[in-house]
C-alpha positions as CSV (number, residue, x, y, z in Angstrom):
1,X,38.2,8.2,-59.7
2,X,35.2,10.3,-61.0
3,X,35.9,13.9,-61.6
4,X,33.5,15.1,-58.9
5,X,35.3,13.0,-56.4
6,X,38.7,14.4,-57.6
7,X,37.3,17.9,-57.2
8,X,35.9,17.2,-53.7
9,X,39.2,15.6,-52.7
10,X,41.1,18.7,-53.8
11,X,38.6,21.0,-52.0
12,X,38.8,19.0,-48.8
13,X,42.6,19.0,-48.9
14,X,42.4,22.8,-49.1
15,X,40.0,22.9,-46.2
16,X,42.5,20.8,-44.2
17,X,45.3,23.3,-45.0
18,X,43.1,26.2,-44.0
19,X,41.9,24.6,-40.7
20,X,45.5,24.2,-39.6
21,X,45.9,28.0,-39.9
22,X,42.7,29.1,-38.3
23,X,42.5,30.2,-34.7
24,X,41.4,27.7,-32.1
25,X,37.7,27.0,-32.1
26,X,37.3,28.1,-35.7
27,X,37.2,25.5,-38.5
28,X,35.4,24.6,-41.7
29,X,33.6,21.3,-41.7
30,X,34.3,18.9,-44.6
31,X,30.6,18.5,-45.5
32,X,28.9,19.7,-48.7
33,X,26.6,22.1,-46.7
34,X,29.4,23.6,-44.6
35,X,28.9,27.4,-44.9
36,X,31.9,29.3,-46.2
37,X,31.2,33.0,-46.8
38,X,28.3,35.3,-46.4
39,X,25.8,35.6,-43.6
40,X,26.1,32.0,-42.5
41,X,29.8,31.6,-43.1
42,X,32.4,31.4,-40.4
43,X,35.3,32.8,-42.3
44,X,36.8,36.2,-42.1
45,X,37.7,37.8,-45.5
46,X,41.4,37.0,-45.2
47,X,40.7,33.3,-44.3
48,X,38.3,33.1,-47.2
49,X,40.9,34.4,-49.6
50,X,43.4,31.9,-48.2
51,X,40.9,29.1,-48.7
52,X,40.3,30.1,-52.3
53,X,44.0,30.3,-53.0
54,X,44.5,26.8,-51.5
55,X,41.6,25.4,-53.6
56,X,43.1,26.9,-56.8
57,X,46.4,25.4,-55.9
58,X,45.0,21.9,-55.2
59,X,42.7,21.9,-58.3
60,X,45.4,23.1,-60.6
61,X,47.7,20.3,-59.3
62,X,45.0,17.6,-59.5
63,X,43.8,18.6,-63.0
64,X,47.0,20.1,-64.5
65,X,45.2,23.4,-65.2
66,X,45.8,27.0,-64.3
67,X,42.3,28.1,-63.4
68,X,41.4,31.2,-61.4
69,X,38.3,30.7,-59.2
70,X,37.6,34.2,-58.0
71,X,36.7,36.8,-60.5
72,X,34.5,39.9,-60.4
73,X,31.6,38.2,-62.2
74,X,31.1,35.8,-59.2
75,X,30.3,38.6,-56.8
76,X,27.3,39.6,-58.8
77,X,25.8,36.1,-59.2
78,X,22.5,35.6,-57.4
79,X,23.6,32.3,-55.9
80,X,27.2,32.6,-54.8
81,X,29.4,29.6,-55.5
82,X,31.0,30.4,-52.2
83,X,27.9,29.8,-50.1
84,X,29.1,26.3,-49.0
85,X,31.4,23.5,-50.1
86,X,28.7,21.9,-52.3
87,X,28.2,25.1,-54.3
88,X,32.0,25.5,-54.6
89,X,32.4,22.0,-55.9
90,X,29.6,22.5,-58.4
91,X,31.1,25.7,-59.6
92,X,34.6,24.1,-60.0
93,X,33.0,21.3,-62.0
94,X,31.5,23.8,-64.4
95,X,34.7,25.8,-64.6
96,X,36.8,22.8,-65.3
97,X,34.4,21.6,-67.9
98,X,34.5,25.0,-69.7
99,X,38.3,24.9,-69.6
100,X,38.2,21.4,-71.2
101,X,40.0,19.9,-68.2
102,X,37.4,17.2,-67.5
């Protein structure tokens, strides 16, 4: 399976986990343009943190790594990797490449 598909599969599994915990009527769609955080995002801060923790867990299990997604540098980026699922998957691909996991 290509790496991008493996990353997407891990992210979507994390979304499934989060959706089970969210209140009725709130969920994250499993599409690349599904908004996550920011002005268009549906998630409260705590839910967003939960999603990021789930994604880290799934990615680390899938790729046998120990990456940390959220760091202070991300908050200052002009285009947040947390805008939607597509930007998150792109960011994870870059991060895993830098770590030599791909």
